KOLVEXTOR-930667 format. One line per 5 residues: for each residue z, x negated, y negated of C-alpha. Coordinates in Angstrom, 1 decimal, padded with zeros to 4 digits. Example, Ala and Ser with C-alpha at 12.3 -4.5 7.8 and 13.67 -1.06 7.14 Angstrom:
BEGIN
007.8 -012.3 004.5; 007.1 -013.7 001.1
END
This chain:
BEGIN
012.4 025.3 -001.6; 015.9 024.3 -000.8; 016.4 021.1 001.3; 020.1 022.0 002.0; 021.1 020.9 005.4
018.6 018.0 005.7; 020.2 014.7 006.5; 019.1 011.4 004.8; 016.6 010.5 007.5; 015.1 014.1 007.4
014.8 013.9 003.6; 013.1 010.5 003.7; 010.7 011.8 006.4; 009.9 015.0 004.6; 009.1 013.5 001.2
007.4 010.3 002.4; 005.2 012.0 005.0; 004.4 014.7 002.6; 003.4 012.1 000.0; 001.2 010.3 002.6
-000.5 013.6 003.6; -000.9 014.6 -000.1; -002.4 011.3 -001.1; -005.0 011.5 001.7; -005.9 015.1 001.0
-006.1 014.4 -002.7; -008.8 011.8 -001.9; -010.7 014.3 000.3; -010.5 017.2 -002.1; -011.4 015.3 -005.4
-015.1 015.4 -004.4; -015.2 019.2 -004.4; -015.3 020.0 -008.1; -017.9 017.2 -009.0; -020.2 016.4 -006.2
-022.7 019.3 -006.7; -023.5 017.7 -010.1; -023.1 013.9 -009.5; -024.8 014.1 -006.1; -028.1 014.9 -007.8
-028.2 011.2 -009.0; -028.2 009.9 -005.4; -031.4 008.8 -003.6; -032.4 011.5 -001.0; -030.7 014.3 -002.8
-031.3 017.9 -001.5; -029.0 021.0 -001.3; -028.6 020.5 002.5; -027.6 016.9 002.1; -025.1 017.8 -000.7
-023.6 020.4 001.7; -023.4 017.8 004.5; -021.7 015.3 002.2; -019.1 017.8 001.1; -018.4 019.0 004.6
-019.1 016.0 006.9; -015.4 015.0 007.1; -014.6 018.4 008.6; -016.7 017.7 011.8; -015.1 014.4 012.6
-011.7 015.7 011.7; -012.1 018.6 014.1; -013.3 016.4 016.9; -010.6 013.7 016.6; -007.5 015.6 015.5
-006.2 016.4 019.1; -007.2 013.0 020.6; -005.4 011.1 017.8; -002.3 013.2 018.4; -002.4 012.3 022.1
-002.9 008.6 021.3; 000.1 008.8 019.1; 002.1 009.9 022.1; 001.0 006.9 024.0; 001.0 004.1 021.4
003.5 005.4 018.8; 003.1 007.5 015.7; 003.1 004.8 013.0; 000.4 002.6 014.6; -002.0 005.5 015.0
-001.3 006.8 011.5; -001.9 003.3 010.0; -005.1 003.0 012.1; -006.3 006.3 010.8; -005.6 005.3 007.2
-007.6 002.1 007.7; -010.6 004.1 009.0; -010.2 006.5 006.0; -010.1 003.4 003.7; -013.3 002.0 005.1
-015.0 005.4 004.8; -014.0 005.6 001.1; -015.5 002.0 000.6; -018.7 002.9 002.4; -019.1 006.0 000.2
-018.2 004.1 -003.0; -020.9 001.4 -002.3; -023.7 003.9 -001.4; -026.4 004.8 -003.8; -028.1 007.1 -001.3
-026.9 010.6 -000.1; -027.1 009.4 003.5; -024.6 006.6 002.9; -022.2 009.0 001.3; -022.5 011.4 004.2
-021.7 008.5 006.6; -018.8 007.5 004.4; -017.4 011.0 004.4; -017.8 011.3 008.2; -015.9 008.0 008.5
-013.2 009.3 006.3; -012.8 012.3 008.6; -012.5 010.0 011.6; -009.1 008.9 010.2; -007.7 012.1 011.6
-004.0 011.6 011.2; -002.8 015.2 010.6; -001.5 015.8 014.1; 000.2 012.4 014.3; 001.9 012.9 010.9
003.1 016.3 011.9; 004.3 015.0 015.3; 006.2 012.2 013.5; 007.8 014.8 011.2; 008.9 016.7 014.3
010.3 013.5 015.9; 012.4 012.8 012.8; 013.8 016.3 012.3; 016.2 018.5 014.2; 014.9 021.8 015.5
016.8 023.9 013.0; 015.7 021.7 010.0; 012.1 021.2 011.1; 010.7 024.3 009.2; 011.9 022.8 005.9
010.3 019.4 006.7; 007.0 021.1 007.6; 007.2 023.4 004.5; 007.6 020.3 002.3; 004.4 018.8 003.8
002.6 022.1 003.3; 003.8 022.2 -000.4; 002.4 018.7 -001.0; -001.0 019.7 000.5; -001.2 022.6 -001.8
-000.2 020.4 -004.8; -002.8 017.8 -003.8; -005.5 020.5 -003.9; -004.5 021.6 -007.4; -004.4 018.0 -008.6
-007.8 017.2 -007.1; -009.4 020.2 -009.0; -007.9 018.8 -012.2; -008.3 015.0 -011.8; -011.7 015.0 -009.9
-013.8 015.8 -013.0; -011.7 013.5 -015.2; -012.0 010.5 -012.9; -015.7 011.2 -012.2; -016.5 011.4 -015.9
-014.7 008.1 -016.6; -015.9 006.0 -013.6; -018.7 007.9 -012.0; -019.0 009.1 -008.4; -018.5 005.6 -006.9
-015.3 005.3 -009.1; -014.0 008.5 -007.5; -014.4 006.9 -004.0; -012.8 003.6 -005.1; -009.9 005.7 -006.5
-009.6 007.3 -003.1; -009.5 003.9 -001.4; -006.7 002.8 -003.7; -004.7 006.0 -002.9; -005.1 005.1 000.8
-003.6 001.7 000.3; -000.5 003.3 -001.3; -000.3 005.7 001.7; -000.4 002.7 004.1; 002.4 001.0 002.2
004.5 004.2 002.3; 004.0 004.6 006.1; 005.0 001.0 006.7; 008.0 000.7 004.4; 009.2 004.2 003.4
008.7 006.4 006.4; 011.7 006.1 008.8; 011.0 004.8 012.3; 011.1 007.5 015.0; 014.7 007.8 016.2
014.1 010.7 018.7; 011.2 012.5 020.3; 010.5 016.2 019.8; 009.2 017.7 023.1; 005.4 017.2 023.4
004.5 020.9 023.4; 006.4 021.3 020.2; 004.5 018.7 018.2; 001.3 017.4 019.8; -001.5 019.5 021.3
-001.6 019.5 025.1; -005.1 019.5 026.6; -004.1 021.6 029.6; -002.9 024.4 027.3; -006.0 024.6 025.1
-008.3 026.9 027.2; -005.7 029.6 027.6; -004.7 029.5 023.9; -008.3 029.6 022.7; -008.6 033.0 024.6
-005.4 034.4 023.1; -006.7 037.4 021.0; -004.1 037.3 018.1; -004.4 033.5 017.8; -008.2 033.7 018.0
-008.1 036.1 015.0; -006.2 033.6 012.9; -008.4 030.7 014.0; -011.5 032.6 013.0; -009.8 033.5 009.8
-009.0 029.9 008.7; -012.5 028.9 009.8; -014.0 031.5 007.4; -011.5 030.7 004.6; -012.5 027.0 004.5
-016.2 027.7 005.1; -016.2 029.9 002.0; -014.3 027.3 000.0; -016.6 024.4 000.9; -019.8 026.5 000.5
-018.9 027.8 -002.9; -018.3 024.3 -004.3; -022.0 023.5 -003.6; -022.8 025.6 -006.6; -019.6 026.5 -008.5
-019.5 023.3 -010.7; -023.1 023.9 -011.7; -022.2 027.5 -012.7; -019.5 026.2 -015.0; -021.9 023.8 -016.7
-024.5 026.5 -017.1; -021.9 028.8 -018.7; -021.3 026.1 -021.4; -018.3 024.1 -020.0; -019.1 020.4 -019.8
-018.0 018.6 -016.5; -015.2 016.6 -018.2; -013.7 020.0 -019.4; -013.7 021.7 -016.0; -010.0 020.8 -015.5
-009.3 023.1 -018.5; -010.5 025.9 -016.3; -009.2 024.8 -012.9; -005.6 024.1 -014.1; -004.8 027.5 -015.7
-006.8 029.3 -012.9; -004.8 027.6 -010.1; -001.5 027.9 -011.9; -002.3 031.6 -012.7; -003.2 032.2 -009.0
000.2 030.9 -007.9; 002.0 033.4 -010.1; -000.3 036.2 -009.1; 000.3 035.6 -005.4; 004.0 036.2 -005.9
003.7 040.1 -005.9; 001.8 039.8 -002.6; 004.7 037.8 -001.1; 007.4 040.1 -002.5; 005.7 043.3 -001.1
005.1 041.6 002.2; 008.7 040.4 002.7; 010.8 043.1 000.9; 008.7 046.1 001.9; 007.9 044.8 005.4
004.1 045.0 004.6; 003.0 041.6 005.9; -000.1 042.9 007.7; -001.2 045.1 004.8; -000.8 042.3 002.2
-002.6 039.8 004.5; -005.5 042.2 004.8; -005.4 043.0 001.0; -005.7 039.2 000.3; -008.8 038.9 002.5
-010.3 041.9 000.7; -009.5 040.3 -002.7; -011.3 037.1 -001.5; -014.4 039.1 -000.5; -014.4 041.0 -003.8
-014.1 037.8 -005.8; -017.2 036.4 -004.0; -019.1 039.6 -004.5; -018.4 039.4 -008.3; -019.6 035.7 -008.4
-022.8 036.9 -006.8; -023.3 040.2 -008.8; -021.9 039.7 -012.3; -024.2 038.0 -014.9; -023.4 034.3 -015.4
-020.8 033.9 -018.2; -017.6 032.0 -018.9; -015.1 034.8 -018.7; -016.7 036.4 -015.6; -016.4 033.0 -013.9
-012.8 032.7 -015.0; -011.9 036.2 -013.6; -013.7 035.6 -010.3; -012.2 032.1 -009.8; -008.6 033.3 -010.5
-009.1 036.1 -008.0; -010.6 033.7 -005.5; -007.7 031.2 -005.7; -005.0 033.9 -005.8; -006.3 035.1 -002.4
-007.0 031.6 -001.1; -003.6 030.3 -001.9; -001.8 033.3 -000.5; -003.8 033.1 002.8; -003.5 029.3 003.1
000.3 029.6 002.6; 000.8 032.6 004.9; -001.4 031.9 007.9; 000.6 028.9 009.4; 003.8 031.1 009.2
002.1 033.9 011.0; 000.7 031.5 013.5; 004.1 030.0 014.3; 005.5 033.5 015.0; 002.6 034.6 017.2
002.4 031.2 019.1; 003.9 031.4 022.7; 007.2 029.5 023.0; 006.9 025.8 023.6; 003.2 025.3 022.6
003.3 025.0 018.8; 001.5 021.6 019.0; -001.4 023.1 021.0; -001.6 026.1 018.7; -001.6 024.0 015.6
-004.2 021.7 017.1; -006.7 024.5 017.7; -005.9 026.0 014.2; -006.4 022.7 012.4; -009.7 022.0 014.3
-010.9 025.5 013.3; -010.0 024.8 009.7; -012.0 021.5 009.6; -014.9 023.0 011.5; -015.0 025.7 008.8
-015.2 023.1 006.1; -018.1 021.4 007.9; -020.0 024.6 008.6; -019.5 025.7 005.0; -021.2 022.6 003.7
-024.1 022.8 006.1; -024.6 026.6 005.8; -024.1 026.6 002.1; -026.7 023.8 001.7; -029.2 025.7 004.0
-028.7 029.0 002.1; -029.2 027.2 -001.3; -032.5 025.7 000.0; -033.9 028.9 001.5; -032.6 031.6 -000.8
-031.2 030.0 -003.9; -027.6 029.0 -004.7; -026.5 032.4 -005.9; -027.0 033.7 -002.4; -024.2 031.5 -001.1
-021.6 033.9 -002.7; -023.2 037.0 -001.1; -023.3 035.5 002.4; -019.7 034.2 002.2; -018.5 037.6 000.9
-020.1 039.3 003.9; -018.5 036.8 006.3; -015.1 037.5 004.6; -015.6 041.3 004.9; -016.1 040.8 008.7
-012.8 038.9 008.7; -011.2 041.8 006.9; -012.4 044.3 009.5; -010.9 042.1 012.2; -007.6 041.6 010.3
-006.9 045.4 009.8; -006.7 045.8 013.6; -004.1 043.0 014.1; -000.8 043.9 015.6; 002.3 044.3 013.4
004.2 041.1 013.2; 007.6 040.9 014.9; 010.5 039.0 013.3; 011.1 036.0 015.5; 012.3 032.4 015.4
011.6 029.5 017.7; 014.3 027.2 019.2; 014.1 024.2 021.4; 017.1 023.2 023.5; 017.8 020.3 025.8
019.1 021.3 029.2; 020.7 019.6 032.3; 018.4 021.6 034.6; 015.7 019.3 036.1; 014.8 021.3 039.3
011.7 023.5 039.2; 013.2 026.2 041.4; 016.4 026.4 039.3; 014.2 026.4 036.1; 012.3 029.5 037.2
015.6 031.2 038.0; 017.2 030.4 034.6; 014.0 031.3 032.7; 014.2 034.8 034.3; 017.8 035.1 033.4
017.2 034.1 029.8; 014.4 036.6 029.3; 016.9 039.4 030.0; 019.3 038.3 027.3; 019.3 040.6 024.2
017.0 039.3 021.5; 015.0 036.8 023.7; 011.3 037.5 023.3; 010.0 034.6 025.3; 011.6 031.8 027.4
009.8 028.7 028.8; 011.8 026.1 030.7; 010.0 022.8 031.5; 012.0 021.0 034.2; 010.2 017.6 034.0
011.1 017.4 030.3; 014.6 019.0 030.7; 013.9 021.3 027.8; 013.7 025.0 027.1; 011.6 026.8 024.5
012.8 030.1 023.2; 011.3 032.7 020.9; 014.1 035.1 019.7; 015.0 037.8 017.4; 017.7 036.0 015.3
019.6 039.2 014.6; 020.1 040.1 018.2; 020.4 036.9 020.1; 023.7 035.1 021.0; 022.9 031.4 021.1
026.4 030.5 022.4; 025.7 032.4 025.7; 022.3 030.9 026.0; 023.6 027.3 025.6; 026.3 028.1 028.3
023.5 029.1 030.8; 021.4 026.0 030.0; 024.2 023.5 030.5; 026.5 025.0 033.1
END
């Protein structure tokens, strides 16, 4: 990813905020590849409680993501982010000191209460110009993907060396580093991105929840993370049963994840060069469903596990990387913060549901049934995805305007929508800002700016 065009503040913001996000997600993800095995040593162990411990953070994240974003509007980004990291730190300490499954579940829920994602993304928006903002957000997204890969590799290594409590203590130490970075490395906010562009607005949520194309994506990310969380209730045990000791699991995860990044490239090339985005998106969902069916159907063996896991992560990584981009193109102009708030909450609710549902399935029908149920859910997602509308090429812009009268705002918005290449136009008089969704090849931005600042 090129960072050409970013100024010094944007570069610092991109990499420091990405590192903070990555350190925090690394701590959350590291439990996934080991907890199914180490959780059996805790007092009160059962498959349902294991699922709750893996997914508990998702419920509190989903509940508090939007409120924390709104609080960052009122009290400032950095204070709310630091507060969230302190809460996350104490959650890690509670989990580290617990010898019961109930204490770990409480600690994980407390970790999730440090819901800083919306505030971090809002600060990234504050510190970047509109035309450079996608690069800053892409950097944060890249670090989240990297943190997942590192968690799959280092989780088993740290747990083998220091045990389950050591894993949570390690997470607490990472959180201290994140707090130091926020305080001393992340630039102070020098400008404000418009609210609708960065933080979810409560008054918008009801209408956006009913938006059919956005709803399809929100259900999609819910199912994607439900499947991921549910599968890790049993997947580490499957590796051990196939003859791979826990401390060697990184030897499978690392090549599988690296291989999946290379294998998703053909999906991207066909989607972009052949204009087949919808088809490749649907194909990736189908690949995910097939990988889960194979995990359920094929006899347990090392190479069948490798094949299925590589297929799973190829589909997962492609969908995880593609869906936010599709979301930003479908989102109505001026409400990206609201759209991302709903999307993020759906993602975290999916993680929580995956933990609870996976644990319940394992208790009632056996762990192998988790793969069958998740594959059926993914096939339902596939049926919904093949009916999605073809994606239009579009780009979002935000402009300041000298227009601050409601009547004039409606008049200019009507004028803008008739310009060639303008797909949507929203002018918010009280903020003196206009949101545009345009076809970059057809629109003339010079003419638009002339209308906005007569």
